[in-house]
LOVEX-946442 format. One record per residue (C-alpha): residue in one letter; x, z, y. Coordinates in steps of 0.05 Angstrom, whole numbers, plus 32768, in hexadecimal, padded with zeros to 4 digits. Layout:
AXZY ...
REM end
This chain:
M7F7982D581FF A7F8182B181BC R7FB282CF818A A7FF382A88185 R7FFE827B8148 D804082758125 P8061823A8149 I809882318115 A8064822C80DE D803D81F98107 L807C81CE8111 R808B81D080C7 R804481BF80B6 I8046818380E3 A8087816C80C3 F80688175807E L802B814C808F L8056811580AC E80808114806D R804281128041 A802980D68069 N806E80B68061 E807680AF80AB A80B7809C80CD T80F180CB80BD Y810280D68106 R80BD80F38112 V80C5812480D9 R810B813680EF A80F381468136 F80C5817C811D R80F3819880E8 S812D819B8119 A810381BF814C A80EB81F18118 K813281FF8104 A814A8206814B L81148237815E A8112825F811E G814F82888133 L8135829A8178 P811A82E08186 A80CF82DD818F A80D482F681D6 E810582BE81EA L80D9828A81C8 T809D82A181F0 E80C582A48230 R80E1825E8228 A809C82428218 G808282628257 N80B7824A8286 G80BF82058267 T8106820C824F L80FC81FF8205 T811681B8820C E815981D48222 L816581E681DA A818581B281AD G81528194817E V811481A381A9 G80F2816A81CD D80B5816581FA V8084815A81C1 T809D81938196 A80A181C181D3 R805981B281E3 C804481C3819C V8068820681A0 A8046821781E2 E8002820681C5 S801082318187 L8026826C81B1 A7FE6826581DA G7FBE826D8199 E7FAA82248195 E7FB581F4815B P7FE681C28177 V7FC58180818A Y7FF881598161 L7FE881828123 R7F9D817D812F R7FA181318133 L7FCA812C80F4 V7F98815680CD A7F5D813080EA T7F7880EC80D6 E7F9180FB8090 G7F5181148071 S7F0980FF8070 D7EFD80F680BA L7F0980AB80B4 D7EDA80A28079 A7EAB807880A3 E7EE1804680B4 A7EFB8044806C T7EB5803D8050 A7EA68003807F L7EE77FE1806A R7ED87FEC8020 A7E927FCF802A A7EB07F918049 L7EDC7F82800C R7EC07F4C7FDF G7EF47F4C7FA8 D7F367F667F8D C7F747F397F8D H7FA27F607F5E T7F8A7F757F18 H7FA47F767ED1 S7F877F6D7E8C D7F9E7F787E45 W7FBE7F347E46 S7FF97F587E67 D7FFE7FA27E74 G7FB57FB37E82 G7F8B7FD87E50 S7F4A7FB07E50 P7F337F697E42 I7F267F3A7E7C E7EDC7F3D7E6E E7EDA7F897E77 M7F017F867EB8 A7ED17F517ED2 L7E927F777EC0 A7EAD7FB67EE1 A7EBA7F8E7F20 V7E737F747F1E E7E587FBB7F19 L7E827FCF7F55 G7E627F987F7E H7E9D7F697F80 E7E907F1E7F88 Y7ED27F0C7F67 L7F0E7F297F42 V7F537F097F44 L7F757F107F00 T7FC07F197F0D D7FE37F2A7ECC H802F7F2D7ECC S80617EF47EC7 P80907EE87E8C R80CF7F0D7EA0 L80AB7F507EA5 T80AE7F587E5A V809E7FA37E5D A805A7F8E7E78 R80517F567E46 G80567F227E7C L80357EDF7E70 T805F7EA37E5D A80497E607E78 E80277E517E36 R80017E937E35 L7FED7E8A7E7E R7FD07E467E6F R7FA87E647E36 Q7F907E9B7E65 L7F777E687E97 D7F4D7E487E61 H7F337E8C7E4C V7F207E9E7E94 A7EF87E5E7E99 Q7ED17E727E5B V7EC57EB97E75 N7EAE7EA07EB9 A7E7A7E757E97 A7E5A7EB37E79 L7E5E7EE17EB6 P7E237EF17EE4 E7E157EBE7F19 G7E367ECD7F5C F7E757EEC7F3C R7EB47EC97F25 I7EF97ED97F0C L7F2F7EB77F36 T7F6E7EA27F12 G7FAF7EC17F28 I7FF07EE37F16 E801C7F1C7F2C V805C7EF57F2B D80A07F177F2C I80CB7F0A7F69 L810E7EFD7F46 A81527F127F5E D815D7ED17F84 G81187ED37FA4 S80F97E9E7F76 L80B77EA97F53 D80B37EB67F08 Q80857E7D7EF1 D80827E327EF0 D80707E127F32 D803B7DE67F13 L80187E237EF7 L801D7E4A7F38 A7FFD7E0F7F5C R7FC27E127F2C L7FB37E5B7F39 D7F817E747F6C V7FAB7EAF7F84 V7FF57EC07F7A V800D7F087F86 G80587F107F87 S807B7F537F7D V80C17F6E7F73 H80C67F937F31 S81117F947F24 G814F7FA37F4D L81267FD27F78 K81657FF67F8F D81877FB67FA7 E81AB7FBE7FEA R81847FAF8029 S819D7F69803A K81967F507FF2 M814F7F6A7FEC T813C7F4D8030 R81577F08801D R81327F0C7FDB M80EF7F1D7FFB L80F77EEA8033 K81027EB28002 A80C57EC77FDA V80987ECC8017 A80AD7E86802C N80977E697FE9 P80557E457FF5 H803A7E5C7FB2 L803E7EA67FC5 D7FFC7EBE7FE4 I80047F0A7FE3 L80427F367FE6 G80337F6E7FB4 H80457FB87FBA V807C7FA77FEC T80A97FE57FE6 G80A27FF17F9B R809D803B7FA8 M807A806F7F7C V806780AD7FA3 S804C80D57F68 S804780D37F1D R800D80B57EF7 P7FCB80C87F18 A7F9E80FB7EF6 G7F7180DD7EC1 V7F9A809D7EB7 T7FB180997E6F G7FBB80697E37 P7FC8801F7E34 G7FA080117E73 D7FDC80287E9B R801780117E71 G803B7FF57EAD H803780367ED6 R805B806D7EB2 A806180B17ED3 R809B80B17F05 T80AB80B07F4E R80D5807B7F71 A80F280727FB6 E80E280367FE1 S810C7FF87FDC D81377FED801A F812B7FAC8040 D81217F938088 A80D67F9F808D D80D17F7F80D2 A80F17F3E80B9 V80C67F3D807A F80857F49809F A80977F1580D3 A80A17EE4809B C805F7EF7807C A803D7EEA80BE E80627EA880C7 H80507E8E8081 D800B7EAE8081 T801B7ED88043 A7FEF7F16803C V800E7F5B8035 E7FEF7F847FFE I7FD57FCA800A N7FDA7FE47FC4 S7FA480177FB4 R7FC480387F78 P7FC880837F89 E800F80897F6F R8027804D7F97 Q800780527FDC D803080157FEC P804080028022 P804680458045 K801B804C8083 R8055804180B3 L80617FFC8093 I80177FEA8093 R80197FF680DE R80577FCB80E6 A80387F9280BD L7FF97F9780E7 E80227F938127 A80487F57810A G80057F328103 C80017F3380B7 R7FC47F2A808C F7FB67F5E8056 A7F987F638010 I7F7C7FA67FFB N7F867FA57FAF T7F817FD77F76 D7FB87FBD7F48 A7F867FD57F14 H7F9B7FD87ECB A7F587FF27EB2 P7F0F7FE97EC8 G7F08802E7EE8 Q7F4480217F14 L7F1E7FE87F36 D7EFC801F7F5F W7F3F80337F7E Q7F3680037FB8 R7F1A803D7FE1 F7F60805C7FE2 G7F7E801D8000 C7F4480198032 E7F5080618048 R7F9980518057 A7F89800F8079 A7F54803180A5 L7F86806780B9 C7FB5803080D0 G7F7F800A80F6 V7F7E7FCC80C9 P7F3F7FA480DD A7F157F8380A8 D7F227F3E80C4 R7F6C7F4480B1 V7F5C7F538068 I7F577F15803C N7F2B7F348006 T7EF37F3D8039 W7EEC7EF18031 S7EC07ECD7FFE A7EE17EB07FC1 E7EDA7E6B7FDF Q7EFC7E808020 L7F337EA37FFA V7F427E687FCC T7F407E378007 W7F737E62802B T7FA27E697FF0 H7FA07E1E7FE1 N7FAD7E0B8029 R7FE87E3A8036 T801F7E068032 
REM end
């Protein structure tokens, strides 16, 4: 007979893994509540209740948590725990690798024209070395002054510069013009409409008022998503789950100072429904400190019928290789390659963005 495991430790471990994966609070609470309810029971009573099926008579213990306890006491790793461990590590590498291989470009990157640390040329050459077919340059818009956002005049000059750079790049690769435009407090986009219409790809993100109350943030995002110029909704919750990643230093990450930040509060179902209605892609941001959206929201966006863009939000050439992090999270959530817009060719992508009215 297998030696019994510690069922309380197993329940707490499950809760911890659910928290680390940023799963729904009610799931975490179920396991933490069960662990708390059972921690005070004498070992003999715990074993007896598990044996006669009366654990669920205790407040805070449900069918799933009771099953986990019974499996632990039988010396087995609970199935729930085993599945969590299996799907959070390297077991899905094949799916993530296949998704990464299907990506043909990156739709959210920055240069030293705003808060990136490298010239456009260096970013482009790094993308070529990674096997990309295109790179969308999305420097910030004017009101994000901390990131040296581009005024309309500077953006026009950048468009001319990109045309010159493209002429000198290897055949088969191109820089697509774009912007990461601020979604302002009233839901409007922080750049002239005529300029937005000229760009190949427009990413829109909320960078201010991230603690706005739920209804205000929802209205703001819904108005932005309905704007025909907006192609991709960037880092949708604005969260930061950790401080600056190891090895990221210097001006190449000026816009990502070490900090953590809670998610913005908004009606995700309404926003994702609007994204599906207006055919606006939801970004899966690959930055390790963002991991935005959390997996539970990726699943909800998938269920809503949204398209996705797996982007790096790179501020330096080496960060362009971060797409694998976004692919791992997308694979864990079952996102198929045919729902990801940067699996398309540059021509397909630009045709889509210009016909989304």
